[in-house]
Wavefront OBJ file of the C-alpha trace (Angstrom):
o trace
v -21.022 6.388 -3.334
v -19.641 2.806 -3.982
v -17.854 0.911 -6.779
v -18.573 -2.831 -7.091
v -15.756 -4.901 -7.992
v -15.789 -6.861 -11.338
v -16.629 -10.600 -10.566
v -17.084 -9.833 -6.887
v -19.625 -12.384 -5.015
v -19.235 -11.485 -1.105
v -15.711 -11.645 0.509
v -13.037 -10.358 -1.805
v -9.420 -10.207 -0.388
v -8.119 -6.767 -0.930
v -4.756 -5.543 0.252
v -2.914 -2.794 -1.796
v -4.534 -0.490 -4.458
v -3.342 2.711 -5.863
v -5.175 6.010 -7.452
v -3.594 7.155 -10.768
v -4.090 11.039 -11.300
v -3.426 11.530 -14.671
v -6.599 9.548 -15.591
v -8.588 9.434 -12.484
v -8.396 5.753 -12.155
v -8.244 3.548 -9.226
v -6.317 0.203 -9.800
v -7.725 -2.712 -7.494
v -6.232 -6.196 -7.298
v -9.082 -8.585 -6.396
v -7.348 -11.563 -5.027
v -9.506 -14.510 -5.038
v -11.464 -13.151 -8.291
v -8.089 -13.728 -10.224
v -8.846 -9.880 -11.485
v -7.495 -6.402 -11.491
v -10.330 -3.735 -11.512
v -9.679 -0.323 -12.913
v -12.394 2.159 -11.818
v -12.725 5.628 -13.609
v -13.691 7.663 -10.632
v -15.441 10.460 -12.757
v -17.573 8.445 -14.893
v -17.875 5.214 -12.752
v -16.735 2.884 -15.612
v -15.314 -0.417 -14.283
v -13.063 -2.318 -16.567
v -11.790 -5.595 -15.725
v -8.412 -7.445 -16.617
v -8.862 -11.139 -15.913
v -7.212 -14.366 -15.928
v -4.488 -13.800 -13.294
v -3.821 -17.224 -11.715
v -5.198 -18.032 -8.446
v -4.614 -21.104 -5.978
v -5.426 -22.098 -2.415
v -2.944 -21.165 -0.012
v -1.836 -22.462 3.606
v -2.861 -19.575 5.790
v -3.211 -20.017 9.546
v -4.624 -23.371 9.056
v -7.076 -22.436 6.443
v -6.885 -22.639 2.426
v -8.398 -19.635 1.048
v -8.015 -18.794 -2.686
v -5.772 -16.176 -3.308
v -4.767 -14.151 -6.590
v -3.374 -10.668 -7.493
v -3.326 -8.403 -4.296
v -0.888 -5.157 -4.862
v -0.395 -3.098 -7.625
v 2.010 0.094 -8.336
v 2.316 2.483 -11.136
v 5.640 2.665 -13.259
v 6.613 4.155 -16.528
v 3.547 3.489 -18.755
v 2.856 0.356 -16.793
v 1.373 -1.073 -13.765
v 2.926 -3.815 -11.825
v 0.568 -6.523 -10.177
v 1.863 -8.926 -7.552
v 0.208 -11.917 -7.225
v 0.212 -14.268 -4.040
v -1.648 -17.145 -5.968
v 1.710 -18.230 -7.940
v 4.135 -15.576 -6.315
v 4.593 -13.701 -9.560
v 4.923 -9.920 -10.642
v 3.058 -9.150 -13.977
v 3.198 -6.042 -16.283
v 0.202 -4.269 -17.469
v 0.473 -1.545 -19.966
v -1.352 1.056 -18.917
v -2.793 2.448 -22.272
v -3.836 -0.771 -23.786
v -4.964 -2.358 -20.426
v -3.021 -5.633 -21.939
v -1.280 -7.927 -19.614
v 2.565 -8.369 -20.833
v 5.271 -10.486 -19.222
v 5.184 -12.390 -15.752
v 7.985 -13.237 -13.565
v 8.023 -15.372 -10.664
v 9.959 -13.951 -7.658
v 9.633 -17.016 -5.515
v 8.076 -20.751 -5.588
v 4.345 -21.313 -4.533
v 5.603 -24.356 -2.779
v 7.313 -21.787 -0.331
v 3.683 -20.485 0.591
v 2.745 -16.569 1.479
v 6.287 -16.055 2.957
v 7.742 -15.968 -0.429
v 4.980 -14.190 -2.280
v 4.900 -10.581 -3.037
v 3.352 -8.555 -0.515
v 3.819 -4.669 -1.339
v 4.996 -3.449 -4.602
v 6.676 0.005 -5.103
v 8.023 1.913 -7.972
v 11.023 3.935 -7.306
v 11.119 6.277 -10.169
v 14.765 7.651 -9.249
v 16.339 4.597 -9.986
v 13.822 2.831 -12.234
v 13.647 -0.041 -10.101
v 10.624 -2.209 -8.485
v 10.915 -2.749 -4.737
v 9.160 -5.920 -3.477
v 8.463 -7.102 0.054
v 7.260 -10.388 0.841
v 4.974 -12.398 3.617
v 1.850 -11.038 5.536
v 3.343 -9.375 8.332
v 0.136 -8.376 10.104
v -1.206 -11.594 9.881
v 1.955 -13.311 11.213
v 3.212 -14.707 8.075
v 6.954 -13.597 8.219
v 8.901 -12.776 5.174
v 10.744 -15.783 4.015
v 14.063 -13.837 3.624
v 13.640 -10.874 5.879
v 14.284 -8.645 2.871
v 13.345 -6.383 -0.018
v 13.805 -7.887 -3.375
v 15.034 -4.844 -6.040
v 13.980 -5.609 -9.581
v 15.753 -3.563 -12.467
v 12.707 -2.029 -14.294
v 14.730 0.142 -16.904
v 12.989 -1.615 -19.346
v 9.413 -1.430 -18.041
v 8.082 -4.679 -19.641
v 11.198 -6.583 -18.728
v 11.877 -7.032 -15.113
v 15.244 -8.412 -13.973
v 16.693 -9.257 -10.607
v 18.884 -6.690 -9.345
v 19.723 -6.652 -5.572
v 18.224 -7.828 -2.189
v 18.205 -5.383 0.560
v 18.779 -7.534 3.968
v 16.585 -6.039 7.002
v 16.549 -8.605 9.430
v 12.704 -8.570 9.678
v 9.540 -8.389 7.528
v 8.995 -4.904 5.784
v 5.535 -3.630 6.200
v 3.939 -0.500 4.661
v 6.095 2.187 2.338
v 6.839 5.365 1.353
v 9.191 7.059 -1.307
v 11.044 10.184 -0.680
v 12.417 11.458 -4.106
v 13.551 14.642 -2.404
v 15.833 12.613 0.037
v 16.148 9.496 -2.353
v 14.875 7.395 0.554
v 12.580 4.597 0.910
v 10.504 4.303 4.081
v 9.443 0.864 5.522
v 8.505 -0.489 8.992
v 10.094 -3.709 10.650
v 7.061 -5.687 11.650
v 8.835 -7.598 14.497
v 11.006 -4.917 15.444
v 8.497 -1.996 15.928
v 10.759 0.319 14.061
v 10.703 2.379 10.859
v 13.768 2.556 8.621
v 15.122 4.829 5.842
v 16.751 3.160 3.005
v 19.119 5.097 0.726
v 17.746 4.240 -2.769
v 21.162 4.544 -4.431
v 23.248 2.371 -2.031
v 20.391 -0.003 -1.056
v 21.362 0.583 2.722
v 19.478 1.362 5.815
v 20.644 5.182 6.412
v 18.268 5.909 9.475
v 15.892 4.423 11.989
v 13.208 6.065 13.710
v 11.023 4.622 16.612
v 7.378 5.898 16.491
v 6.206 4.064 19.489
v 4.082 1.634 17.556
v 4.122 -1.812 18.758
v 3.107 -2.865 15.405
v 3.339 -0.151 12.803
v 1.459 -0.754 9.646
v 1.171 1.773 6.723
v 3.228 4.789 6.016
v 2.443 7.893 4.185
v 4.867 11.030 3.370
v 4.760 14.777 3.377
v 7.700 15.158 1.289
v 8.045 18.813 1.045
v 7.897 19.189 4.911
v 9.985 16.097 5.666
v 7.318 14.338 7.624
v 6.524 10.583 7.698
v 3.111 9.393 8.895
v 3.257 5.936 10.527
v 0.007 3.942 11.161
v -0.068 2.127 14.633
v -3.271 -0.071 15.477
v -5.406 3.030 16.603
v -3.492 6.318 15.804
v -1.229 7.709 13.490
v 2.119 9.259 14.578
v 3.907 12.105 12.518
v 7.736 11.942 12.661
v 10.426 14.491 11.350
v 12.493 12.610 8.930
v 14.098 15.665 7.592
v 16.101 16.322 10.610
v 16.581 13.962 13.596
v 13.602 11.802 13.504
v 11.886 12.890 16.644
v 8.064 12.273 16.935
v 6.158 15.691 16.149
v 2.400 14.439 17.193
v -0.297 11.778 17.018
v -4.182 11.706 16.562
v -6.449 8.545 17.431
v -8.362 6.859 14.922
v -10.207 4.019 15.826
v -8.818 0.402 15.800
v -7.993 -1.552 12.996
v -5.608 0.726 10.705
v -3.882 -0.374 7.776
v -2.789 1.692 5.084
v -3.015 5.402 5.077
v -2.902 8.371 2.564
v -1.675 11.916 2.828
v -2.748 14.767 0.462
v 0.131 17.408 0.459
v -2.280 20.232 -1.524
v -4.587 20.284 1.396
v -2.800 19.256 4.371
v -4.684 16.319 5.018
v -4.220 12.988 6.537
v -6.740 10.229 5.808
v -6.930 6.868 7.945
v -9.583 3.970 7.758
v -9.871 1.747 10.846
v -11.539 -1.792 9.989
v -12.800 -2.439 13.433
v -14.145 0.936 14.505
v -15.639 1.279 10.950
v -14.573 5.016 10.460
v -12.571 7.229 8.423
v -10.637 10.062 10.123
v -9.147 13.049 8.523
v -6.697 14.891 10.282
v -5.119 18.484 9.254
v -1.380 18.642 9.824
v 0.189 21.851 10.444
v 3.641 23.383 9.681
v 5.088 21.614 12.454
v 3.758 18.064 11.936
v 1.013 18.262 14.521
v -1.896 16.447 13.870
v -5.531 17.704 14.390
v -8.898 15.986 13.868
v -11.269 17.682 11.823
v -13.973 15.026 10.687
v -14.852 11.232 11.426
v -16.814 9.727 8.817
v -18.675 6.390 9.180
v -17.866 3.670 6.872
v -18.488 -0.069 7.157
v -17.169 -2.777 9.808
v -13.799 -4.326 8.191
v -13.529 -1.483 5.486
v -9.925 -0.631 5.697
v -7.050 0.788 3.709
v -7.497 4.193 1.941
v -6.342 6.261 -0.940
v -7.397 9.894 -1.721
v -7.425 12.222 -4.775
v -5.968 15.813 -4.877
v -9.584 16.983 -4.225
v -9.748 15.150 -1.247
v -12.062 12.446 -2.348
v -11.224 9.194 -0.371
v -11.596 5.476 -1.691
v -11.621 3.128 0.945
v -11.727 -0.683 0.497
v -14.672 -2.759 1.621
v -13.611 -6.451 0.999
v -16.336 -8.066 3.065
v -18.798 -6.500 0.279
v -16.251 -6.505 -2.682
v -16.560 -2.794 -3.224
v -14.737 0.566 -2.939
v -16.334 2.900 -1.065
v -15.826 6.714 -2.300
v -16.420 9.509 0.503
v -15.931 13.210 -0.284
v -15.936 14.950 3.128
v -15.537 18.784 3.273
v -14.007 19.244 6.709
v -13.809 22.753 8.390
v -10.453 23.500 9.300
l 1 2 3 4 5 6 7 8 9 10 11 12 13 14 15 16 17 18 19 20 21 22 23 24 25 26 27 28 29 30 31 32 33 34 35 36 37 38 39 40 41 42 43 44 45 46 47 48 49 50 51 52 53 54 55 56 57 58 59 60 61 62 63 64 65 66 67 68 69 70 71 72 73 74 75 76 77 78 79 80 81 82 83 84 85 86 87 88 89 90 91 92 93 94 95 96 97 98 99 100 101 102 103 104 105 106 107 108 109 110 111 112 113 114 115 116 117 118 119 120 121 122 123 124 125 126 127 128 129 130 131 132 133 134 135 136 137 138 139 140 141 142 143 144 145 146 147 148 149 150 151 152 153 154 155 156 157 158 159 160 161 162 163 164 165 166 167 168 169 170 171 172 173 174 175 176 177 178 179 180 181 182 183 184 185 186 187 188 189 190 191 192 193 194 195 196 197 198 199 200 201 202 203 204 205 206 207 208 209 210 211 212 213 214 215 216 217 218 219 220 221 222 223 224 225 226 227 228 229 230 231 232 233 234 235 236 237 238 239 240 241 242 243 244 245 246 247 248 249 250 251 252 253 254 255 256 257 258 259 260 261 262 263 264 265 266 267 268 269 270 271 272 273 274 275 276 277 278 279 280 281 282 283 284 285 286 287 288 289 290 291 292 293 294 295 296 297 298 299 300 301 302 303 304 305 306 307 308 309 310 311 312 313 314 315 316 317 318 319 320 321 322 323 324 325 326 327
């Protein structure tokens, strides 16, 4: 099954998207279309929130049009990061109305200052923002995480800056241990940040030269790190040792984990495959299925039933795969 994105004609720049379990909805920022597509995964209904600013940006000597590229769900709202004007906008998840937008950087500073990933940290009611496009060589302008106060969901306020000394790539929130995990692109390491003190509490080495997306088994205390062609599991509950790994094919980006099924999902853009791996109680990864996707399809989120949704930017759509692996 597939879902076409609103206003898509050919290539659509896609980066971060999210699944909303309560309403079975996918929230997909479709950058160059200037819109946010919301897909009901049960009925197939597609709703578009349009009118986000877009702009040509300087990117590796080219000037593509960019707009909204990241989204996270907060307390009754969704937050949308826009690379077109370096802003973060608030969307009411009930009415789907766009509310206030706030710039976190100047468009003249380029992609290095624009929002990359957005993450809502429920325990502290904060929105954490990373910048730049690290996998594509655009380093964060400040090598830090920007923290916004989201205690009033529709009124974001600057709160703190967490220095990292490198560009942040990928994220996972550990509410149980009150930690935020991200990888440092230029250093090839993954860090745990205390969400209360905003300080780095631990450092982990997965063996990835370029760590990308992260996923978390919160109860098990296992962090999954996407390398270019494999996923590595790390014991973050104890001493941070590497527990296992699984080959996935090349071109990994964001990955996902469904704890109710002990399944890890990893979509490889270059290999055009979706790999499913079962995770045992010791953090060992065992490949149970490999499903064909499309060349360039990358980034995956999954629902609690094990249905996987994979971004297909070259065709402006989301692929839905419902594998039934044998354990």
